[in-house]
All heavy atoms as an XYZ file, in Angstrom:
779
protein
N      25.417     83.197     -3.637
C      24.185     82.716     -4.228
C      23.924     81.312     -3.701
O      24.857     80.544     -3.465
C      24.304     82.704     -5.753
C      23.029     82.223     -6.415
S      22.987     82.450     -8.187
C      22.665     84.183     -8.281
N      22.659     80.970     -3.528
C      22.313     79.624     -3.101
C      20.985     79.190     -3.694
O      20.189     80.015     -4.117
C      22.286     79.508     -1.569
C      21.162     80.286     -0.935
O      19.998     80.006     -1.152
N      21.505     81.292     -0.144
N      20.816     77.877     -3.730
C      19.531     77.302     -4.110
C      19.112     76.367     -2.993
O      19.947     75.733     -2.351
C      19.575     76.555     -5.457
C      20.482     75.330     -5.366
C      20.007     77.466     -6.574
C      20.209     74.320     -6.441
N      17.826     76.300     -2.751
C      17.281     75.395     -1.747
C      16.238     74.536     -2.436
O      15.317     75.051     -3.074
C      16.672     76.164     -0.566
C      17.744     77.023      0.099
C      16.047     75.183      0.434
C      17.235     77.949      1.179
N      16.403     73.230     -2.315
C      15.472     72.269     -2.898
C      14.669     71.655     -1.751
O      15.239     71.044     -0.845
C      16.211     71.170     -3.675
C      17.072     71.796     -4.775
C      15.222     70.153     -4.249
C      18.025     70.828     -5.438
N      13.355     71.801     -1.808
C      12.485     71.307     -0.746
C      12.105     69.847     -1.000
O      10.949     69.501     -1.115
C      11.230     72.176     -0.650
C      11.508     73.614     -0.330
C      12.163     73.786      1.035
O      11.893     73.051      1.972
N      13.033     74.758      1.138
N      13.122     68.996     -1.089
C      12.902     67.560     -1.233
C      12.866     66.968      0.169
O      12.894     67.687      1.156
C      14.029     66.939     -2.062
O      15.273     67.224     -1.466
N      12.839     65.674      0.268
C      12.857     65.008      1.579
C      14.118     64.195      1.693
O      14.206     63.137      1.093
C      11.615     64.132      1.724
C      11.440     63.544      3.097
C      11.406     64.573      4.218
O      10.728     65.598      4.096
O      12.089     64.338      5.226
N      15.153     64.626      2.395
C      15.234     65.883      3.149
C      15.599     67.054      2.243
O      16.055     66.864      1.117
C      16.368     65.597      4.138
C      17.270     64.664      3.405
C      16.352     63.797      2.555
N      15.419     68.266      2.759
C      15.779     69.472      2.012
C      17.278     69.503      1.766
O      18.058     69.004      2.572
C      15.367     70.720      2.787
O      13.967     70.789      2.873
N      17.664     70.103      0.636
C      19.077     70.234      0.278
C      19.330     71.661     -0.168
O      18.451     72.302     -0.734
C      19.435     69.298     -0.875
C      19.253     67.837     -0.599
S      19.820     66.813     -1.979
C      18.547     67.140     -3.206
N      20.545     72.120      0.070
C      20.942     73.450     -0.387
C      22.322     73.365     -1.012
O      23.172     72.588     -0.572
C      20.950     74.429      0.775
N      22.519     74.165     -2.043
C      23.802     74.250     -2.732
C      24.125     75.724     -2.847
O      23.256     76.544     -3.105
C      23.715     73.593     -4.109
C      23.348     72.143     -4.009
C      22.026     71.750     -4.060
C      24.324     71.189     -3.813
C      21.675     70.417     -3.922
C      23.989     69.854     -3.673
C      22.667     69.472     -3.726
N      25.396     76.066     -2.644
C      25.766     77.469     -2.648
C      27.148     77.664     -3.232
O      27.927     76.727     -3.389
C      25.676     78.055     -1.235
C      26.650     77.472     -0.245
C      27.848     78.121      0.043
C      26.381     76.278      0.403
C      28.748     77.581      0.955
C      27.265     75.736      1.316
C      28.449     76.397      1.583
O      29.340     75.865      2.482
N      27.429     78.921     -3.556
C      28.764     79.331     -3.982
C      29.152     80.515     -3.104
O      28.296     81.174     -2.528
C      28.768     79.723     -5.456
O      27.898     80.813     -5.680
N      30.430     80.779     -2.997
C      30.880     81.871     -2.150
C      30.657     81.552     -0.686
O      30.759     80.409     -0.255
N      30.290     82.556      0.084
C      30.088     82.357      1.520
C      28.622     82.400      1.913
O      28.287     82.418      3.075
C      30.876     83.407      2.337
C      30.458     84.813      1.936
C      32.368     83.216      2.166
C      31.031     85.903      2.817
N      27.741     82.424      0.956
C      26.308     82.526      1.197
C      25.726     81.147      1.491
O      25.131     80.511      0.637
C      25.636     83.155     -0.029
C      24.198     83.542      0.242
O      23.769     83.528      1.407
O      23.509     83.859     -0.730
N      25.928     80.633      2.698
C      25.444     79.303      3.066
C      24.061     79.399      3.697
O      23.882     80.073      4.700
C      26.416     78.642      4.043
N      23.071     78.738      3.130
C      21.720     78.777      3.706
C      21.643     77.946      4.978
O      22.491     77.097      5.240
C      20.855     78.176      2.601
C      21.783     77.322      1.832
C      23.138     77.966      1.920
N      20.616     78.182      5.757
C      20.413     77.470      7.011
C      19.615     76.182      6.761
O      18.431     76.091      7.097
C      19.693     78.368      8.010
C      19.608     77.747      9.389
O      20.428     76.858      9.694
O      18.711     78.132     10.152
N      20.260     75.212      6.133
C      19.670     73.907      5.836
C      20.688     72.861      6.260
O      21.887     73.033      6.033
C      19.359     73.771      4.318
C      18.899     72.383      3.958
C      18.331     74.806      3.889
N      20.229     71.782      6.914
C      21.160     70.756      7.403
C      22.004     70.137      6.305
O      23.196     69.942      6.469
C      20.406     69.649      8.146
C      19.881     70.124      9.501
O      20.409     71.127     10.024
O      18.943     69.502     10.014
N      21.388     69.796      5.179
C      22.102     69.166      4.060
C      22.503     70.239      3.066
O      21.721     70.622      2.207
C      21.214     68.122      3.374
C      20.873     66.993      4.298
O      21.757     66.330      4.819
N      19.588     66.779      4.536
N      23.724     70.758      3.189
C      24.163     71.816      2.278
C      25.597     71.560      1.832
O      26.405     71.018      2.575
C      24.018     73.187      2.914
C      24.871     73.417      4.122
C      24.571     74.815      4.682
N      25.389     75.124      5.804
C      25.037     74.930      7.068
N      23.860     74.419      7.350
N      25.861     75.236      8.033
N      25.836     71.950      0.586
C      27.142     71.739     -0.019
C      27.548     72.987     -0.783
O      26.733     73.604     -1.456
C      27.099     70.571     -0.991
C      26.797     69.266     -0.367
C      27.697     68.362      0.113
C      25.506     68.691     -0.154
N      27.038     67.269      0.624
C      25.696     67.437      0.470
C      24.203     69.109     -0.422
C      24.644     66.609      0.822
C      23.153     68.291     -0.073
C      23.385     67.056      0.542
N      28.825     73.292     -0.728
C      29.373     74.414     -1.505
C      29.799     73.860     -2.865
O      30.981     73.651     -3.142
C      30.564     75.021     -0.774
C      31.083     76.257     -1.442
C      32.196     76.858     -0.646
N      32.666     78.054     -1.308
C      33.607     78.810     -0.840
N      34.210     78.505      0.284
N      33.973     79.861     -1.514
N      28.819     73.586     -3.710
C      29.070     72.968     -5.011
C      28.306     73.629     -6.146
O      28.249     73.093     -7.247
C      28.684     71.495     -4.970
C      29.564     70.677     -4.055
C      29.195     69.241     -4.185
N      30.047     68.405     -3.373
C      30.486     67.229     -3.754
N      30.165     66.746     -4.936
N      31.232     66.509     -2.955
N      27.705     74.757     -5.898
C      26.965     75.441     -6.951
C      27.948     76.014     -7.961
O      28.802     76.824     -7.623
C      26.112     76.558     -6.342
C      25.193     77.306     -7.284
C      24.197     76.360     -7.956
C      24.463     78.404     -6.527
N      27.859     75.538     -9.203
C      28.777     75.964    -10.255
C      28.194     77.133    -11.040
O      28.869     78.125    -11.290
C      29.098     74.788    -11.218
C      29.936     75.263    -12.390
C      29.769     73.658    -10.472
N      26.929     77.028    -11.430
C      26.354     78.040    -12.306
C      24.839     78.071    -12.168
O      24.201     77.034    -11.954
C      26.722     77.735    -13.767
C      26.273     78.815    -14.725
O      26.555     80.003    -14.457
O      25.636     78.487    -15.738
N      24.300     79.262    -12.284
C      22.861     79.464    -12.410
C      22.672     80.254    -13.684
O      23.231     81.340    -13.835
C      22.276     80.231    -11.203
C      20.803     80.520    -11.415
C      22.498     79.458     -9.905
N      21.916     79.680    -14.615
C      21.705     80.371    -15.890
C      20.902     81.641    -15.667
O      20.310     81.866    -14.615
C      20.946     79.464    -16.859
O      19.586     79.352    -16.455
N      20.865     82.440    -16.694
C      19.997     83.605    -16.669
C      18.562     83.117    -16.532
O      18.157     82.142    -17.175
C      20.168     84.381    -17.975
C      19.341     85.623    -18.050
C      19.591     86.372    -19.343
O      20.694     86.282    -19.900
O      18.653     87.027    -19.797
N      17.800     83.749    -15.694
C      16.390     83.372    -15.526
C      15.638     83.957    -16.711
O      15.668     85.162    -16.953
C      15.842     83.880    -14.181
C      16.616     83.197    -13.042
C      14.348     83.615    -14.077
C      16.351     83.758    -11.678
N      15.009     83.078    -17.479
C      14.360     83.473    -18.726
C      12.851     83.301    -18.625
O      12.364     82.448    -17.912
C      14.866     82.611    -19.878
C      16.342     82.722    -20.123
C      16.777     81.794    -21.244
N      16.360     80.420    -21.048
C      17.062     79.503    -20.384
N      18.199     79.821    -19.819
N      16.634     78.267    -20.278
N      12.143     84.087    -19.403
C      10.702     83.935    -19.547
C      10.417     83.568    -20.991
O      10.855     84.246    -21.906
C       9.976     85.239    -19.209
O      10.148     85.565    -17.860
N       9.712     82.472    -21.187
C       9.341     82.063    -22.548
C       7.829     82.154    -22.690
O       7.087     81.921    -21.745
C       9.811     80.634    -22.818
O       9.280     79.755    -21.861
N       7.376     82.502    -23.861
C       5.941     82.653    -24.081
C       5.237     81.308    -24.063
O       5.710     80.332    -24.609
C       5.696     83.348    -25.427
C       6.157     84.792    -25.506
C       5.912     85.328    -26.922
C       5.428     85.646    -24.498
N       4.086     81.278    -23.415
C       3.237     80.088    -23.444
C       2.134     80.323    -24.468
O       1.873     81.455    -24.866
C       2.603     79.848    -22.069
C       3.603     79.518    -21.005
C       2.939     79.158    -19.726
N       1.936     80.161    -19.341
C       1.327     80.180    -18.182
N       1.576     79.255    -17.291
N       0.443     81.103    -17.887
N       1.458     79.268    -24.860
C       0.377     79.383    -25.844
C      -0.715     80.317    -25.344
O      -1.295     81.076    -26.095
C      -0.199     77.992    -26.189
C       0.864     77.191    -26.940
C      -1.476     78.098    -27.002
C       0.504     75.770    -27.214
N      -0.986     80.307    -24.034
C      -2.035     81.154    -23.484
C      -1.656     82.628    -23.492
O      -2.461     83.474    -23.162
C      -2.351     80.727    -22.046
O      -1.224     80.956    -21.219
N      -0.407     82.947    -23.852
C       0.014     84.332    -23.920
C       0.744     84.811    -22.684
O       1.317     85.880    -22.690
N       0.730     84.019    -21.619
C       1.456     84.398    -20.413
C       2.913     84.007    -20.526
O       3.389     83.561    -21.557
N       3.670     84.196    -19.461
C       5.081     83.834    -19.452
C       5.354     82.844    -18.339
O       4.758     82.932    -17.273
C       5.959     85.071    -19.279
C       5.865     86.018    -20.441
C       6.802     87.192    -20.290
O       7.394     87.359    -19.217
O       6.934     87.941    -21.263
N       6.238     81.893    -18.586
C       6.664     80.931    -17.585
C       8.162     81.076    -17.400
O       8.929     80.642    -18.244
C       6.337     79.478    -18.028
O       4.948     79.385    -18.269
C       6.733     78.483    -16.954
N       8.591     81.707    -16.324
C      10.034     81.832    -16.095
C      10.683     80.466    -15.913
O      10.080     79.549    -15.353
C      10.119     82.658    -14.811
C       8.797     83.318    -14.685
C       7.813     82.386    -15.321
N      11.918     80.334    -16.387
C      12.659     79.092    -16.196
C      14.127     79.422    -16.001
O      14.582     80.517    -16.308
C      12.432     78.115    -17.353
C      12.845     78.681    -18.679
O      14.017     78.958    -18.912
N      11.887     78.894    -19.570
N      14.848     78.443    -15.460
C      16.273     78.599    -15.200
C      16.914     77.222    -15.203
O      16.225     76.196    -15.144
C      16.513     79.295    -13.861
N      18.221     77.200    -15.250
C      18.983     75.959    -15.197
C      20.091     76.135    -14.162
O      20.703     77.203    -14.082
C      19.580     75.668    -16.572
O      20.313     74.476    -16.549
N      20.332     75.097    -13.378
C      21.342     75.133    -12.322
C      22.338     74.018    -12.573
O      21.955     72.897    -12.911
C      20.689     74.928    -10.945
C      19.746     76.083    -10.639
C      21.731     74.779     -9.857
C      18.897     75.840     -9.422
N      23.622     74.304    -12.382
C      24.676     73.305    -12.516
C      25.368     73.141    -11.167
O      25.779     74.117    -10.554
C      25.711     73.728    -13.581
O      25.022     73.991    -14.807
C      26.746     72.640    -13.802
N      25.486     71.870    -10.736
C      26.078     71.521     -9.441
C      27.242     70.567     -9.684
O      27.117     69.611    -10.457
C      25.027     70.844     -8.537
C      23.853     71.800     -8.292
C      25.641     70.365     -7.229
C      22.629     71.130     -7.703
N      28.366     70.806     -9.029
C      29.544     69.945     -9.157
C      29.259     68.584     -8.513
O      28.858     68.495     -7.356
C      30.737     70.598     -8.460
C      31.987     69.728     -8.483
O      32.074     68.806     -9.303
O      32.885     69.996     -7.660
N      29.485     67.516     -9.282
C      29.306     66.150     -8.790
C      30.492     65.295     -9.240
O      30.349     64.109     -9.520
C      27.987     65.566     -9.317
C      27.642     64.242     -8.676
O      27.871     64.029     -7.500
N      27.075     63.340     -9.468
N      31.673     65.900     -9.321
C      32.863     65.212     -9.817
C      33.205     63.951     -9.059
O      33.725     62.999     -9.635
N      32.879     63.891     -7.760
C      33.168     62.694     -6.968
C      31.996     61.717     -6.934
O      32.090     60.650     -6.342
C      33.567     63.074     -5.546
C      32.490     63.833     -4.800
O      31.377     64.017     -5.338
O      32.764     64.271     -3.656
N      30.866     62.055     -7.556
C      29.700     61.173     -7.611
C      28.908     61.096     -6.323
O      27.912     60.373     -6.251
N      29.296     61.851     -5.310
C      28.646     61.771     -3.999
C      27.168     62.145     -4.025
O      26.369     61.609     -3.262
C      29.371     62.679     -3.005
C      28.741     62.706     -1.634
C      29.363     63.724     -0.710
O      30.495     64.175     -0.964
O      28.700     64.089      0.271
N      26.786     63.041     -4.907
C      25.417     63.551     -4.905
C      24.447     62.766     -5.789
O      23.243     62.988     -5.723
C      25.421     65.020     -5.332
C      26.203     65.957     -4.410
C      26.257     67.348     -5.022
C      25.594     65.985     -3.030
N      24.945     61.854     -6.593
C      24.084     61.146     -7.550
C      22.885     60.493     -6.878
O      21.744     60.664     -7.318
C      24.901     60.095     -8.329
O      25.969     60.762     -9.004
C      24.031     59.375     -9.346
N      23.100     59.747     -5.812
C      21.986     59.067     -5.136
C      20.995     60.037     -4.521
O      19.807     59.726     -4.422
C      22.509     58.113     -4.065
C      23.115     56.873     -4.667
O      22.810     56.513     -5.807
N      23.984     56.222     -3.925
N      21.442     61.194     -4.111
C      20.528     62.172     -3.503
C      19.527     62.715     -4.523
O      18.474     63.207     -4.149
C      21.309     63.317     -2.876
C      22.126     62.839     -1.694
C      22.777     64.001     -0.988
N      23.571     63.533      0.112
C      23.128     63.405      1.360
N      21.883     63.700      1.637
N      23.931     62.989      2.312
N      19.858     62.621     -5.815
C      18.958     63.116     -6.844
C      18.116     62.007     -7.473
O      17.447     62.221     -8.470
C      19.751     63.879     -7.912
C      20.119     65.249     -7.447
C      21.304     65.464     -6.773
C      19.266     66.313     -7.645
C      21.640     66.718     -6.314
C      19.586     67.576     -7.186
C      20.779     67.773     -6.514
N      18.136     60.819     -6.890
C      17.317     59.723     -7.415
C      16.001     59.598     -6.662
O      15.157     58.806     -7.031
C      18.087     58.402     -7.331
O      18.353     58.086     -5.969
N      15.799     60.399     -5.627
C      14.590     60.307     -4.803
C      13.522     61.299     -5.215
O      13.171     61.425     -6.381
N      13.039     62.029     -4.235
C      11.898     62.927     -4.414
C      12.280     64.331     -4.853
O      11.717     65.308     -4.380
C      11.118     63.030     -3.094
C      10.533     61.717     -2.663
O      10.204     60.902     -3.549
O      10.405     61.495     -1.455
N      13.220     64.440     -5.769
C      13.672     65.764     -6.183
C      12.862     66.280     -7.369
O      12.555     67.466     -7.442
C      15.183     65.759     -6.507
C      15.646     67.113     -6.998
C      15.971     65.338     -5.278
N      12.487     65.395     -8.285
C      11.697     65.813     -9.438
C      10.371     66.400     -8.958
O       9.690     65.823     -8.119
C      11.457     64.625    -10.367
C      11.073     64.945    -11.792
C      12.123     65.820    -12.474
C      10.877     63.680    -12.574
N      10.051     67.577     -9.438
C       8.853     68.339     -9.081
C       8.899     68.921     -7.671
O       7.898     69.430     -7.176
C       7.576     67.531     -9.306
C       7.485     67.036    -10.747
C       6.125     66.729    -11.285
N       5.055     67.662    -11.049
C       4.800     68.768    -11.760
N       5.586     69.091    -12.755
N       3.774     69.537    -11.489
N      10.062     68.867     -7.022
C      10.220     69.495     -5.711
C      10.298     71.008     -5.880
O      10.779     71.513     -6.896
C      11.486     68.987     -5.018
N       9.831     71.735     -4.891
C       9.931     73.187     -4.901
C      11.391     73.595     -4.746
O      12.163     72.934     -4.050
C       9.101     73.773     -3.764
N      11.765     74.675     -5.418
C      13.140     75.165     -5.362
C      13.131     76.690     -5.384
O      12.265     77.303     -6.006
C      13.984     74.594     -6.529
C      13.441     75.020     -7.859
C      15.440     74.947     -6.399
N      14.081     77.283     -4.654
C      14.261     78.730     -4.700
C      15.708     79.045     -5.039
O      16.619     78.302     -4.674
C      13.900     79.415     -3.363
O      14.686     78.855     -2.322
C      12.425     79.261     -3.047
N      15.908     80.134     -5.747
C      17.239     80.676     -6.025
C      17.320     81.993     -5.268
O      16.442     82.856     -5.407
C      17.454     80.920     -7.536
C      17.313     79.619     -8.314
C      18.821     81.555     -7.786
C      17.357     79.791     -9.833
N      18.366     82.134     -4.443
C      18.504     83.301     -3.578
C      19.879     83.921     -3.735
O      20.857     83.215     -3.936
C      18.325     82.880     -2.112
C      17.086     82.042     -1.920
O      15.988     82.564     -1.908
N      17.257     80.733     -1.802
N      19.928     85.238     -3.582
C      21.211     85.944     -3.585
C      21.160     87.016     -2.507
O      20.291     87.883     -2.542
C      21.501     86.594     -4.924
C      22.856     87.329     -4.900
C      23.182     88.098     -6.158
N      23.186     87.218     -7.291
C      22.791     87.588     -8.507
N      22.352     88.806     -8.720
N      22.827     86.740     -9.513
N      22.083     86.907     -1.552
C      22.170     87.920     -0.512
C      20.886     88.135      0.259
O      20.539     89.261      0.576
N      20.138     87.073      0.522
C      18.897     87.193      1.275
C      17.685     87.569      0.447
O      16.576     87.679      0.971
N      17.858     87.763     -0.853
C      16.740     88.105     -1.738
C      16.411     86.921     -2.628
O      17.296     86.356     -3.275
C      17.100     89.311     -2.626
O      17.430     90.415     -1.786
C      15.958     89.689     -3.548
N      15.138     86.528     -2.669
C      14.720     85.438     -3.538
C      14.607     85.953     -4.967
O      13.910     86.924     -5.236
C      13.375     84.860     -3.100
C      12.965     83.677     -3.950
S      11.297     83.058     -3.598
C      11.318     82.903     -1.856
N      15.325     85.298     -5.886
C      15.305     85.686     -7.290
C      14.333     84.849     -8.115
O      13.856     85.297     -9.157
C      16.702     85.531     -7.895
C      17.835     86.302     -7.232
C      19.164     85.946     -7.894
C      17.574     87.792     -7.289
N      14.073     83.621     -7.657
C      13.272     82.683     -8.441
C      12.644     81.668     -7.505
O      13.263     81.226     -6.545
C      14.177     81.950     -9.440
C      13.477     80.940    -10.301
C      12.901     81.307    -11.507
C      13.405     79.615     -9.917
C      12.269     80.362    -12.307
C      12.778     78.667    -10.708
C      12.197     79.046    -11.913
N      11.392     81.298     -7.792
C      10.718     80.212     -7.081
C      10.021     79.347     -8.124
O       9.325     79.871     -8.991
C       9.688     80.747     -6.105
C       8.963     79.638     -5.348
C       7.784     80.149     -4.547
N       8.067     81.412     -3.904
C       7.959     81.641     -2.608
N       7.571     80.689     -1.808
N       8.221     82.830     -2.119
N      10.245     78.043     -8.055
C       9.625     77.153     -9.021
C       9.756     75.705     -8.600
O       9.845     75.407     -7.403
N       9.772     74.808     -9.594
C       9.907     73.377     -9.345
C      11.003     72.804    -10.239
O      11.329     73.380    -11.279
C       8.586     72.609     -9.601
C       8.153     72.742    -11.064
C       7.497     73.041     -8.637
C       7.056     71.775    -11.463
N      11.538     71.671     -9.819
C      12.507     70.942    -10.633
C      11.714     70.166    -11.678
O      10.855     69.361    -11.341
C      13.348     69.978     -9.762
C      14.312     69.183    -10.635
C      14.094     70.736     -8.680
N      11.987     70.407    -12.950
C      11.239     69.691    -13.990
C      12.078     68.670    -14.743
O      11.539     67.803    -15.413
C      10.577     70.645    -14.964
C      11.519     71.376    -15.841
C      10.792     72.264    -16.823
N      11.786     72.975    -17.588
C      11.876     72.933    -18.887
N      11.022     72.237    -19.587
N      12.823     73.592    -19.504
N      13.435     68.766    -14.638
C      14.291     67.777    -15.296
C      15.621     67.724    -14.556
O      16.125     68.735    -14.084
C      14.522     68.152    -16.749
C      15.316     67.114    -17.506
C      15.509     67.414    -18.977
N      15.093     68.743    -19.365
C      14.513     69.042    -20.518
N      14.295     68.111    -21.387
N      14.190     70.287    -20.802
N      16.177     66.505    -14.466
C      17.466     66.295    -13.794
C      18.365     65.505    -14.723
O      17.952     64.481    -15.273
C      17.285     65.475    -12.492
C      16.313     66.173    -11.557
C      18.632     65.243    -11.809
C      15.855     65.296    -10.403
N      19.598     65.980    -14.901
C      20.615     65.235    -15.647
C      21.788     65.036    -14.704
O      22.305     66.004    -14.142
C      21.069     66.014    -16.878
C      19.990     66.256    -17.899
C      20.547     67.041    -19.058
C      19.480     67.979    -19.573
N      19.999     68.978    -20.467
N      22.195     63.767    -14.509
C      23.310     63.496    -13.596
C      24.530     63.049    -14.369
O      24.455     62.507    -15.456
C      22.931     62.414    -12.558
O      22.559     61.219    -13.238
C      21.807     62.872    -11.670
N      25.684     63.281    -13.778
C      26.981     62.931    -14.343
C      28.043     63.614    -13.492
O      27.854     63.792    -12.287
N      29.132     64.029    -14.107
C      30.185     64.749    -13.382
C      29.652     66.077    -12.858
O      30.143     66.618    -11.875
C      31.390     64.985    -14.267
N      28.653     66.607    -13.530
C      27.869     67.729    -13.008
C      26.405     67.309    -13.018
O      26.002     66.446    -13.797
C      28.058     69.032    -13.822
C      29.471     69.533    -13.738
C      27.605     68.876    -15.245
N      25.651     67.883    -12.138
C      24.197     67.662    -12.112
C      23.559     68.942    -12.622
O      23.876     70.042    -12.155
C      23.719     67.331    -10.693
C      24.294     65.990    -10.258
C      22.194     67.317    -10.633
C      24.043     65.617     -8.828
N      22.693     68.791    -13.608
C      21.995     69.933    -14.159
C      20.514     69.801    -13.818
O      19.907     68.762    -14.078
C      22.163     70.015    -15.682
O      23.558     70.059    -15.987
C      21.479     71.249    -16.254
N      19.975     70.838    -13.225
C      18.548     70.880    -12.899
C      17.896     71.944    -13.764
O      18.346     73.082    -13.798
C      18.335     71.258    -11.430
C      19.014     70.396    -10.378
C      18.735     70.958     -8.998
C      18.548     68.963    -10.473
N      16.856     71.562    -14.483
C      16.059     72.518    -15.233
C      14.854     72.861    -14.370
O      14.157     71.955    -13.875
C      15.603     71.929    -16.571
C      16.766     71.738    -17.536
O      17.773     72.475    -17.414
O      16.666     70.855    -18.398
N      14.632     74.144    -14.181
C      13.579     74.621    -13.294
C      12.526     75.366    -14.075
O      12.805     75.975    -15.102
C      14.170     75.572    -12.252
C      15.431     75.116    -11.520
C      15.915     76.211    -10.596
C      15.162     73.837    -10.762
N      11.298     75.344    -13.541
C      10.195     76.072    -14.158
C       9.337     76.667    -13.054
O       9.076     75.989    -12.054
C       9.378     75.119    -15.018
C       8.246     75.785    -15.770
C       7.582     74.794    -16.696
O       6.642     74.132    -16.228
O       8.008     74.688    -17.849
N       8.917     77.900    -13.242
C       8.068     78.566    -12.247
C       6.654     78.028    -12.321
O       6.227     77.476    -13.290
C       8.045     80.069    -12.460
């Protein structure tokens, strides 16, 4: 599984051997929550997800202080896109948590 964040520069995080073709990539993807749909007032659905990335050494903290908020992001598994949306919230620490919204 991998995620690709279309920030400047683009970044990718993956688990297993599924490494995307992006220059800035790290094998640090810890967890991808279940992709959920919550009801909006208009009656439609807005899918959302949460991603957890290992940042135990603090190396990635500065990379998430730039143009990552509201950047486009995709979640992929085995060449199939499971989710496309934007980063709507970032929490940094020993792990980085990204909340995504379609």
